[in-house]
All heavy atoms as an XYZ file, in Angstrom:
842
protein
N       0.830     -1.205      0.000
C       0.000      0.000      0.000
C       0.864      1.254      0.000
O       1.940      1.270      0.593
C      -0.890      0.031      1.231
C      -2.031     -0.949      1.223
C      -2.888     -0.712      2.459
C      -4.132     -1.550      2.404
N      -4.988     -1.272      3.543
N       0.355      2.301     -0.579
C       1.009      3.605     -0.549
C       0.762      4.248      0.809
O      -0.176      3.887      1.529
C       0.462      4.504     -1.666
C       0.677      3.961     -3.054
C       2.145      3.948     -3.415
O       2.899      4.817     -3.032
N       2.560      2.951     -4.174
N       1.586      5.233      1.186
C       1.455      5.875      2.495
C       0.065      6.459      2.706
O      -0.485      6.390      3.787
C       2.531      6.944      2.692
C       2.429      8.095      1.737
C       3.083      8.221      0.547
C       1.629      9.262      1.876
N       2.736      9.393     -0.066
C       1.842     10.051      0.718
C       0.739      9.717      2.849
C       1.201     11.261      0.521
C       0.113     10.936      2.651
C       0.332     11.691      1.503
N      -0.539      7.008      1.654
C      -1.855      7.621      1.809
C      -2.958      6.577      1.970
O      -4.035      6.876      2.455
C      -2.163      8.565      0.652
C      -2.060      7.933     -0.721
C      -3.125      7.239     -1.266
C      -0.888      8.047     -1.451
C      -3.023      6.653     -2.516
C      -0.780      7.471     -2.704
C      -1.863      6.772     -3.234
O      -1.760      6.205     -4.467
N      -2.686      5.333      1.568
C      -3.655      4.263      1.746
C      -3.546      3.637      3.139
O      -4.485      3.015      3.612
C      -3.448      3.183      0.687
C      -3.744      3.670     -0.717
C      -3.305      2.676     -1.769
O      -2.236      2.077     -1.649
N      -4.114      2.509     -2.805
N      -2.405      3.795      3.764
C      -2.199      3.211      5.094
C      -2.651      4.146      6.203
O      -2.628      3.812      7.360
C      -0.717      2.880      5.295
C      -0.276      1.696      4.470
C       1.163      1.361      4.735
N       1.977      2.228      3.885
C       3.145      2.732      4.214
N       3.665      2.476      5.389
N       3.804      3.494      3.389
N      -3.025      5.351      5.857
C      -3.455      6.363      6.829
C      -2.382      6.633      7.885
O      -2.642      6.771      9.055
C      -4.772      5.987      7.476
C      -5.903      5.883      6.490
C      -7.219      5.660      7.186
N      -8.278      5.430      6.241
C      -9.000      6.392      5.669
N      -8.765      7.635      5.946
N      -9.955      6.073      4.835
N      -1.139      6.648      7.437
C      -0.010      6.973      8.295
C       0.489      8.348      7.883
O       0.701      8.602      6.705
C       1.132      5.938      8.139
C       2.350      6.352      8.930
C       0.641      4.572      8.576
N       0.645      9.218      8.819
C       1.116     10.562      8.502
C       2.514     10.502      7.892
O       3.388      9.803      8.405
C       1.132     11.426      9.757
N       2.722     11.224      6.792
C       4.053     11.232      6.176
C       5.063     11.964      7.049
O       6.252     11.885      6.814
C       4.024     11.846      4.765
C       3.529     13.284      4.803
C       3.191     10.992      3.836
C       3.667     14.018      3.492
N       4.573     12.659      8.063
C       5.472     13.353      8.970
C       5.814     12.522     10.195
O       6.504     12.987     11.084
C       4.853     14.683      9.439
O       3.635     14.409     10.145
C       4.572     15.593      8.271
N       5.329     11.298     10.256
C       5.544     10.449     11.427
C       7.028     10.147     11.612
O       7.748      9.928     10.654
C       4.764      9.148     11.287
N       7.470     10.138     12.843
C       8.865      9.858     13.167
C       9.125      8.405     13.502
O      10.184      8.079     14.048
N       8.174      7.538     13.205
C       8.355      6.118     13.523
C       8.485      5.918     15.019
O       7.673      6.415     15.786
N       9.541      5.232     15.456
C       9.695      4.983     16.890
C      10.186      6.207     17.667
O      10.249      6.173     18.889
C      10.745      3.863     16.935
C      11.568      4.098     15.710
C      10.592      4.593     14.674
N      10.529      7.290     16.967
C      11.037      8.492     17.625
C       9.884      9.410     18.011
O       8.831      9.414     17.381
C      12.013      9.220     16.699
C      13.157      8.368     16.150
C      13.981      9.172     15.166
C      14.029      7.844     17.279
N      10.090     10.222     19.043
C       9.044     11.116     19.537
C       8.694     12.175     18.501
O       9.555     12.848     17.962
C       9.510     11.784     20.838
C       8.517     12.752     21.484
C       7.230     12.023     21.867
C       9.137     13.398     22.704
N       7.429     12.323     18.218
C       6.852     13.301     17.287
C       7.335     13.071     15.861
O       7.657     11.973     15.489
C       7.116     14.717     17.753
S       6.055     15.160     19.148
N       7.366     14.113     15.074
C       7.732     13.968     13.671
C       8.289     15.263     13.122
O       8.726     16.138     13.869
N       8.250     15.397     11.801
C       8.810     16.573     11.139
C       8.210     17.845     11.721
O       7.127     17.840     12.278
C       8.537     16.509      9.646
C       9.221     15.354      8.959
C       8.861     15.337      7.495
C       9.389     14.087      6.842
N       8.949     13.971      5.469
N       8.899     18.931     11.553
C       8.506     20.262     12.008
C       8.474     20.375     13.529
O       7.791     21.221     14.081
C       7.171     20.676     11.407
C       7.203     20.731      9.897
C       5.882     21.081      9.300
O       4.846     21.027      9.942
N       5.907     21.447      8.037
N       9.205     19.496     14.223
C       9.361     19.636     15.666
C      10.844     19.511     15.987
O      11.629     19.042     15.175
C       8.612     18.536     16.458
O       9.283     17.284     16.293
C       7.175     18.409     16.023
N      11.213     19.922     17.177
C      12.595     19.738     17.601
C      12.732     18.517     18.502
O      13.773     18.316     19.099
C      13.138     20.984     18.333
O      12.244     21.336     19.387
C      13.297     22.143     17.379
N      11.686     17.708     18.580
C      11.833     16.428     19.243
C      12.647     15.522     18.320
O      12.861     15.827     17.153
C      10.464     15.808     19.549
C       9.705     16.536     20.621
C       8.573     17.255     20.298
C      10.136     16.504     21.934
C       7.875     17.940     21.287
C       9.449     17.184     22.926
C       8.311     17.900     22.600
N      13.088     14.369     18.815
C      13.988     13.523     18.048
C      13.386     13.080     16.713
O      14.084     12.969     15.714
C      14.398     12.303     18.865
C      15.535     11.554     18.220
C      16.109     10.473     19.107
O      15.382      9.902     19.921
O      17.302     10.185     18.962
N      12.085     12.859     16.648
C      11.444     12.453     15.403
C      11.478     13.532     14.333
O      11.349     13.253     13.148
N      11.656     14.766     14.732
C      11.745     15.859     13.774
C      13.172     16.205     13.394
O      13.430     16.691     12.291
N      14.107     15.961     14.276
C      15.505     16.331     14.020
C      16.300     15.199     13.381
O      17.223     15.444     12.631
C      16.188     16.756     15.315
C      15.552     17.969     15.969
S      15.519     19.417     14.901
C      17.201     19.935     14.968
N      15.994     13.985     13.690
C      16.762     12.855     13.163
C      16.077     12.291     11.921
O      15.536     11.204     11.928
C      16.936     11.793     14.230
C      17.700     12.322     15.416
C      18.546     11.247     16.044
N      19.307     11.797     17.134
C      20.540     12.281     17.027
N      21.144     12.258     15.873
N      21.159     12.767     18.059
N      16.105     13.081     10.879
C      15.558     12.676      9.588
C      16.712     12.514      8.613
O      17.694     13.232      8.686
C      14.600     13.731      9.065
C      13.394     13.916      9.954
C      12.485     14.993      9.447
O      12.449     15.205      8.215
O      11.817     15.619     10.252
N      16.592     11.598      7.684
C      17.694     11.385      6.743
C      17.836     12.537      5.756
O      16.872     13.205      5.416
C      17.301     10.096      6.015
C      15.823     10.010      6.159
C      15.487     10.665      7.451
N      19.052     12.746      5.347
C      19.350     13.713      4.306
C      20.348     13.092      3.343
O      21.118     12.211      3.724
N      20.319     13.517      2.118
C      21.227     12.968      1.118
C      22.046     14.106      0.523
O      21.501     15.141      0.142
C      20.445     12.249     -0.001
C      19.670     11.073      0.587
C      21.379     11.792     -1.100
C      18.738     10.403     -0.386
N      23.336     13.913      0.481
C      24.245     14.885     -0.150
C      25.031     14.158     -1.233
O      25.554     13.070     -0.997
C      25.183     15.478      0.897
N      25.122     14.757     -2.403
C      25.793     14.114     -3.529
C      26.686     15.122     -4.223
O      26.227     16.190     -4.643
C      24.747     13.575     -4.497
C      25.293     12.889     -5.702
C      25.850     11.642     -5.751
C      25.348     13.399     -7.031
N      26.233     11.346     -7.037
C      25.926     12.415     -7.852
C      24.955     14.594     -7.616
C      26.132     12.586     -9.207
C      25.154     14.763     -8.969
C      25.738     13.759     -9.743
N      27.963     14.813     -4.296
C      28.934     15.631     -5.003
C      30.114     14.721     -5.333
O      31.040     14.583     -4.533
C      29.364     16.806     -4.154
C      30.224     17.821     -4.822
C      30.778     17.781     -6.063
C      30.639     19.072     -4.267
N      31.498     18.909     -6.317
C      31.435     19.738     -5.221
C      30.422     19.689     -3.046
C      32.010     20.972     -5.005
C      30.987     20.922     -2.831
C      31.771     21.562     -3.797
N      30.079     14.048     -6.494
C      31.131     13.086     -6.839
C      32.526     13.708     -6.740
O      32.751     14.830     -7.186
C      30.798     12.717     -8.293
C      29.340     12.981     -8.432
C      29.074     14.169     -7.546
N      33.422     12.968     -6.122
C      34.789     13.436     -5.957
C      34.996     14.307     -4.732
O      36.128     14.602     -4.360
N      33.919     14.728     -4.093
C      34.029     15.590     -2.911
C      33.369     14.960     -1.697
O      33.916     14.983     -0.606
C      33.404     16.969     -3.191
O      34.055     17.550     -4.322
C      33.560     17.898     -2.003
N      32.186     14.411     -1.894
C      31.453     13.755     -0.813
C      31.498     12.254     -1.075
O      31.064     11.786     -2.128
C      30.000     14.257     -0.736
C      29.982     15.758     -0.444
C      29.236     13.488      0.326
C      28.609     16.375     -0.487
N      32.036     11.514     -0.108
C      32.164     10.059     -0.269
C      30.778      9.401     -0.207
O      29.967      9.750      0.654
C      33.031      9.470      0.843
C      34.480      9.874      0.776
C      35.248      9.243      1.928
C      36.689      9.709      1.931
N      37.431      9.145      3.073
N      30.512      8.459     -1.091
C      29.224      7.757     -1.045
C      29.153      6.785      0.128
O      30.160      6.279      0.595
C      29.173      7.013     -2.382
C      30.598      6.880     -2.795
C      31.336      8.055     -2.222
N      27.938      6.569      0.618
C      27.704      5.556      1.644
C      28.079      5.950      3.051
O      28.075      5.111      3.939
N      28.395      7.211      3.295
C      28.789      7.653      4.634
C      27.545      7.992      5.448
O      26.623      8.640      4.956
C      29.719      8.885      4.550
C      30.003      9.436      5.934
C      31.006      8.518      3.841
N      27.525      7.555      6.677
C      26.442      7.890      7.603
C      27.036      8.784      8.678
O      28.048      8.455      9.289
C      25.828      6.627      8.229
C      25.210      5.773      7.127
C      24.802      7.005      9.288
C      24.703      4.436      7.610
N      26.404      9.918      8.906
C      26.932     10.898      9.856
C      25.945     11.143     10.991
O      24.734     11.188     10.762
C      27.197     12.226      9.129
O      27.504     13.246     10.056
N      26.439     11.367     12.206
C      25.555     11.703     13.321
C      25.221     13.197     13.362
O      24.472     13.645     14.217
C      26.383     11.307     14.550
C      27.794     11.565     14.126
C      27.829     11.182     12.664
N      25.783     13.974     12.448
C      25.620     15.430     12.468
C      24.172     15.849     12.237
O      23.522     15.379     11.321
C      26.485     16.077     11.384
C      26.392     17.584     11.347
C      27.000     18.245     12.571
O      28.117     17.946     12.932
N      26.259     19.131     13.198
N      23.685     16.741     13.087
C      22.383     17.350     12.857
C      22.579     18.572     11.977
O      23.526     19.334     12.151
C      21.738     17.771     14.178
C      21.268     16.666     15.102
C      20.697     17.258     16.376
C      20.237     15.788     14.428
N      21.693     18.756     11.044
C      21.722     19.936     10.188
C      20.321     20.497     10.087
O      19.336     19.766     10.199
N      20.215     21.794      9.891
C      18.913     22.439      9.759
C      18.917     23.319      8.521
O      19.967     23.552      7.912
C      18.589     23.333     10.983
O      19.392     24.507     10.935
C      18.834     22.602     12.287
N      17.758     23.813      8.178
C      17.691     24.723      7.036
C      18.501     25.986      7.299
O      18.914     26.650      6.362
C      16.234     25.091      6.700
O      15.587     25.594      7.865
C      15.476     23.887      6.179
N      18.749     26.306      8.555
C      19.577     27.480      8.882
C      21.006     27.301      8.380
O      21.722     28.272      8.174
C      19.622     27.714     10.403
C      18.292     28.067     11.007
S      18.413     28.387     12.775
C      18.816     26.778     13.422
N      21.425     26.051      8.165
C      22.797     25.767      7.747
C      23.000     25.865      6.234
O      24.138     25.926      5.780
C      23.204     24.369      8.216
C      23.072     24.194      9.715
O      23.305     25.170     10.446
O      22.724     23.082     10.142
N      21.939     25.846      5.471
C      22.081     25.821      4.010
C      22.794     27.058      3.494
O      23.742     26.955      2.709
C      20.710     25.637      3.336
C      20.149     24.257      3.691
C      20.838     25.798      1.819
C      18.722     24.037      3.235
N      22.381     28.234      3.910
C      23.020     29.470      3.440
C      24.491     29.508      3.836
O      25.371     29.750      3.003
C      22.303     30.703      3.992
C      23.005     32.038      3.725
C      22.963     32.369      2.242
C      22.385     33.146      4.542
N      24.772     29.252      5.091
C      26.145     29.334      5.591
C      27.039     28.321      4.868
O      28.156     28.638      4.458
C      26.172     29.105      7.122
C      27.582     29.186      7.660
C      25.279     30.125      7.827
N      26.525     27.112      4.655
C      27.297     26.073      3.961
C      27.518     26.441      2.497
O      28.637     26.322      1.982
C      26.590     24.715      4.074
O      26.424     24.396      5.457
C      27.386     23.616      3.397
N      26.485     26.904      1.824
C      26.604     27.266      0.403
C      27.586     28.413      0.199
O      28.404     28.389     -0.738
C      25.234     27.631     -0.163
N      27.540     29.396      1.059
C      28.471     30.525      0.950
C      29.902     30.053      1.186
O      30.827     30.441      0.478
C      28.077     31.654      1.930
C      29.156     32.702      2.049
C      26.765     32.298      1.489
N      30.092     29.173      2.164
C      31.428     28.630      2.423
C      31.954     27.804      1.268
O      33.114     27.915      0.886
N      31.104     26.966      0.673
C      31.514     26.138     -0.460
C      31.896     27.025     -1.645
O      32.834     26.721     -2.382
C      30.383     25.157     -0.857
C      30.635     24.537     -2.209
C      30.236     24.072      0.207
N      31.195     28.133     -1.806
C      31.489     29.056     -2.909
C      32.758     29.868     -2.665
O      33.206     30.587     -3.553
C      30.310     29.993     -3.130
N      33.326     29.749     -1.465
C      34.548     30.491     -1.151
C      34.297     31.949     -0.831
O      35.207     32.771     -0.909
N      33.070     32.269     -0.468
C      32.705     33.646     -0.144
C      32.575     33.815      1.357
O      32.661     32.850      2.103
C      31.385     34.000     -0.836
C      31.365     33.817     -2.353
C      29.957     34.014     -2.894
C      32.343     34.771     -3.005
N      32.355     35.045      1.789
C      32.138     35.321      3.206
C      30.801     36.006      3.381
O      30.407     36.840      2.564
C      33.255     36.192      3.766
C      34.578     35.480      3.848
C      35.618     36.310      4.588
O      35.388     37.445      4.955
N      36.772     35.720      4.803
N      30.128     35.642      4.458
C      28.865     36.291      4.781
C      29.112     37.697      5.304
O      30.147     37.952      5.928
C      28.118     35.476      5.839
C      27.599     34.118      5.374
C      27.251     33.252      6.564
C      26.387     34.313      4.482
N      28.183     38.625      5.089
C      28.328     39.961      5.672
C      28.466     39.860      7.190
O      27.818     39.038      7.828
C      27.024     40.664      5.285
C      26.540     39.929      4.083
C      26.981     38.508      4.273
N      29.315     40.678      7.748
C      29.581     40.602      9.191
C      28.695     41.524     10.014
O      28.878     41.630     11.218
C      31.052     40.929      9.457
O      31.333     42.234      8.995
N      27.717     42.163      9.398
C      26.869     43.094     10.127
C      25.622     42.440     10.720
O      24.715     43.112     11.167
C      26.458     44.266      9.227
C      25.621     43.819      8.040
O      25.649     42.616      7.701
O      24.949     44.683      7.443
N      25.591     41.093     10.732
C      24.457     40.382     11.316
C      24.919     39.045     11.884
O      26.013     38.602     11.605
C      23.347     40.185     10.296
C      23.780     39.357      9.104
C      22.929     39.588      7.904
N      23.368     40.853      7.342
C      22.762     41.510      6.387
N      21.672     41.035      5.873
N      23.215     42.651      5.934
N      24.057     38.428     12.653
C      24.367     37.144     13.277
C      23.666     36.050     12.491
O      22.492     36.167     12.146
C      23.900     37.116     14.746
C      24.660     38.161     15.556
C      24.079     35.723     15.350
C      24.134     38.358     16.960
N      24.382     34.964     12.204
C      23.830     33.815     11.497
C      23.765     32.649     12.464
O      24.753     32.320     13.108
C      24.708     33.446     10.300
C      24.819     34.584      9.317
C      25.856     35.507      9.418
C      23.884     34.748      8.307
C      25.953     36.566      8.530
C      23.973     35.808      7.423
C      25.003     36.711      7.531
O      25.092     37.751      6.667
N      22.613     32.034     12.560
C      22.455     30.904     13.470
C      22.915     29.588     12.858
O      23.129     28.623     13.563
C      20.994     30.778     13.914
C      20.585     31.922     14.824
O      21.393     32.310     15.689
O      19.464     32.437     14.680
N      23.066     29.544     11.554
C      23.513     28.322     10.888
C      25.012     28.117     11.024
O      25.760     29.036     11.372
N      25.446     26.898     10.735
C      26.873     26.578     10.734
C      27.241     26.002      9.371
O      26.393     25.500      8.639
C      27.250     25.587     11.855
C      26.515     24.245     11.681
C      26.994     26.178     13.223
C      26.977     23.162     12.634
N      28.513     26.075      9.031
C      29.005     25.527      7.776
C      29.198     24.023      7.944
O      30.070     23.577      8.685
C      30.334     26.201      7.408
C      30.878     25.751      6.072
O      30.294     24.834      5.453
O      31.896     26.315      5.642
N      28.384     23.248      7.263
C      28.442     21.790      7.374
C      29.405     21.151      6.377
O      29.559     19.930      6.371
C      27.042     21.193      7.182
C      26.030     21.511      8.272
C      24.672     20.942      7.914
C      26.493     20.988      9.620
N      30.068     21.946      5.543
C      30.948     21.367      4.538
C      32.072     20.510      5.133
O      32.385     19.458      4.574
C      31.527     22.429      3.611
C      32.287     21.824      2.476
C      31.634     21.089      1.496
C      33.659     21.952      2.397
C      32.329     20.505      0.458
C      34.368     21.376      1.359
C      33.704     20.649      0.387
N      32.676     20.882      6.258
C      33.698     19.999      6.832
C      33.158     18.594      7.141
O      33.879     17.613      7.003
C      34.134     20.719      8.108
C      33.876     22.161      7.815
C      32.613     22.158      6.987
N      31.894     18.491      7.520
C      31.289     17.177      7.770
C      30.984     16.493      6.449
O      31.297     15.311      6.253
C      30.002     17.314      8.619
C      29.322     15.966      8.784
C      30.309     17.927      9.971
N      30.394     17.220      5.507
C      30.032     16.640      4.216
C      31.255     16.129      3.458
O      31.198     15.103      2.790
C      29.287     17.668      3.362
C      27.921     18.107      3.883
C      27.395     19.277      3.066
C      26.945     16.954      3.870
N      32.355     16.836      3.579
C      33.565     16.453      2.852
C      34.393     15.411      3.599
O      35.403     14.941      3.081
C      34.426     17.690      2.578
O      34.841     18.279      3.797
N      33.972     15.046      4.818
C      34.661     14.004      5.569
C      35.865     14.489      6.349
O      36.621     13.682      6.889
N      36.063     15.805      6.452
C      37.212     16.327      7.212
C      37.013     16.172      8.716
O      37.980     16.004      9.455
C      37.458     17.788      6.845
C      37.936     17.933      5.413
C      38.258     19.357      5.077
C      38.815     19.383      3.660
N      38.408     20.505      2.903
N      35.761     16.250      9.170
C      35.430     16.022     10.579
C      34.168     15.163     10.637
O      33.376     15.142      9.693
C      35.210     17.344     11.365
C      36.453     18.205     11.366
C      34.028     18.114     10.823
N      33.980     14.450     11.748
C      32.792     13.607     11.876
C      31.566     14.422     12.245
O      30.465     14.177     11.764
C      33.017     12.522     12.927
C      31.835     11.584     13.033
C      32.071     10.439     13.990
O      33.127      9.796     13.890
O      31.200     10.201     14.828
N      31.742     15.398     13.131
C      30.612     16.238     13.523
C      31.143     17.562     14.072
O      32.317     17.700     14.387
C      29.737     15.536     14.567
O      30.461     15.330     15.757
N      30.239     18.520     14.162
C      30.565     19.860     14.657
C      29.630     20.148     15.826
O      28.422     19.951     15.719
C      30.354     20.918     13.549
C      31.258     20.626     12.352
C      30.605     22.314     14.099
C      30.957     21.485     11.138
N      30.192     20.623     16.935
C      29.342     21.004     18.067
C      28.545     22.234     17.693
O      29.033     23.123     17.010
C      30.195     21.301     19.302
C      30.540     20.070     20.081
C      31.044     20.399     21.463
O      30.451     21.253     22.150
O      32.046     19.790     21.846
N      27.331     22.266     18.149
C      26.479     23.413     17.845
C      25.535     23.652     19.008
O      25.297     22.761     19.812
C      25.697     23.164     16.568
C      24.656     22.075     16.684
C      23.789     21.890     15.454
N      23.348     23.118     14.893
C      23.229     23.340     13.586
N      23.468     22.376     12.736
N      22.838     24.498     13.129
N      24.962     24.852     19.085
C      23.966     25.093     20.126
C      22.770     24.172     19.936
O      22.443     23.788     18.813
C      23.538     26.550     19.897
C      24.577     27.144     19.024
C      25.201     26.019     18.258
N      22.138     23.805     21.011
C      20.943     22.983     20.948
C      19.749     23.914     20.808
O      19.594     24.871     21.565
C      20.808     22.121     22.222
C      19.495     21.368     22.220
C      21.981     21.169     22.332
N      18.919     23.644     19.818
C      17.720     24.439     19.584
C      16.507     23.679     20.090
O      16.407     22.472     19.950
C      17.534     24.695     18.096
C      18.488     25.682     17.564
C      19.753     25.435     17.102
C      18.308     27.075     17.467
N      20.345     26.588     16.703
C      19.476     27.618     16.908
C      17.260     27.938     17.768
C      19.642     28.968     16.666
C      17.417     29.275     17.523
C      18.591     29.775     16.983
N      15.589     24.393     20.640
C      14.326     23.800     21.047
C      13.241     24.815     20.796
O      13.410     26.001     21.079
C      14.329     23.418     22.529
C      12.974     22.952     22.988
C      12.537     21.657     22.722
C      12.115     23.814     23.643
C      11.286     21.235     23.099
C      10.854     23.392     24.033
C      10.440     22.108     23.758
O       9.197     21.696     24.124
N      12.160     24.375     20.223
C      11.007     25.242     20.114
C       9.752     24.395     20.219
O       9.775     23.197     20.003
C      11.002     26.034     18.803
C      10.817     25.200     17.565
C       9.549     24.907     17.086
C      11.902     24.686     16.881
C       9.367     24.128     15.963
C      11.737     23.907     15.753
C      10.461     23.643     15.297
O      10.293     22.869     14.188
N       8.687     25.036     20.551
C       7.396     24.358     20.571
C       6.315     25.373     20.311
O       6.519     26.581     20.472
C       7.175     23.609     21.870
C       7.037     24.498     23.078
C       6.719     23.701     24.291
N       5.330     23.281     24.215
C       4.540     23.189     25.261
N       4.991     23.443     26.452
N       3.294     22.813     25.137
N       5.207     24.888     19.924
C       4.066     25.723     19.624
C       2.958     25.303     20.566
O       2.472     24.180     20.512
C       3.645     25.531     18.169
C       2.532     26.429     17.719
C       2.731     27.792     17.579
C       1.279     25.914     17.419
C       1.717     28.625     17.146
C       0.259     26.728     16.989
C       0.475     28.085     16.855
O      -0.532     28.909     16.431
N       2.590     26.188     21.471
C       1.554     25.865     22.441
C       0.624     27.063     22.604
O       1.082     28.205     22.722
C       2.187     25.502     23.785
N      -0.635     26.803     22.613
C      -1.637     27.863     22.794
C      -1.422     29.018     21.807
O      -1.497     30.183     22.175
C      -1.612     28.369     24.235
C      -1.941     27.278     25.220
O      -2.808     26.430     24.901
O      -1.326     27.249     26.299
N      -1.103     28.677     20.560
C      -0.918     29.649     19.487
C       0.240     30.614     19.735
O       0.255     31.731     19.272
C      -2.203     30.431     19.225
C      -3.353     29.520     18.892
C      -4.301     29.179     19.846
C      -3.455     28.965     17.624
C      -5.350     28.313     19.531
C      -4.488     28.096     17.302
C      -5.436     27.789     18.261
O      -6.461     26.933     17.958
N       1.218     30.173     20.519
C       2.387     30.989     20.814
C       3.635     30.165     20.509
O       3.757     29.017     20.950
C       2.423     31.436     22.295
C       3.696     32.196     22.608
C       1.197     32.261     22.627
N       4.569     30.717     19.741
C       5.852     30.057     19.486
C       6.779     30.311     20.652
O       6.935     31.445     21.092
C       6.508     30.585     18.210
C       5.919     30.008     16.973
C       5.033     30.608     16.133
C       6.163     28.718     16.425
N       4.703     29.764     15.105
C       5.398     28.600     15.253
C       6.967     27.639     16.820
C       5.402     27.472     14.467
C       6.967     26.522     16.026
C       6.184     26.434     14.872
N       7.403     29.270     21.148
C       8.373     29.376     22.234
C       9.681     28.832     21.695
O       9.740     27.724     21.187
C       7.932     28.560     23.469
C       6.543     29.023     23.929
C       8.953     28.665     24.581
C       5.879     28.085     24.895
N      10.757     29.616     21.778
C      12.015     29.184     21.207
C      13.166     29.564     22.124
O      13.133     30.605     22.779
C      12.224     29.855     19.840
O      13.452     29.492     19.295
N      14.169     28.706     22.185
C      15.364     29.027     22.967
C      16.538     28.269     22.398
O      16.384     27.318     21.644
C      15.178     28.697     24.435
S      14.910     26.951     24.757
N      17.742     28.718     22.709
C      18.949     27.990     22.318
C      19.948     28.095     23.424
O      19.874     28.881     24.301
C      19.527     28.499     21.024
C      20.039     29.921     21.103
C      20.691     30.308     19.821
N      20.685     31.754     19.743
C      21.480     32.432     18.994
N      22.324     31.824     18.239
N      21.440     33.727     18.960
């Protein structure tokens, strides 16, 4: 059966708490695929967490450019992990939740 026939939410985290769009484990531990022949080794599994906040910072770093220094960026450059130079990068822990129509966020 297809996912829509099984009545299982496509955002389900399986055995992990909650699912996509949350900072619980079911939302953060989702698979991602990176492909760049000759730069990113195939078949590597990494424990690194990445977020959409990292895309800009990583893309700018890969391009050899620098971000403007007049603002703060919450993302990190994941290229050292993607290229296999390091296994993981320490980062601040993010948590947010939506309760009673109010966003609560901290790091």
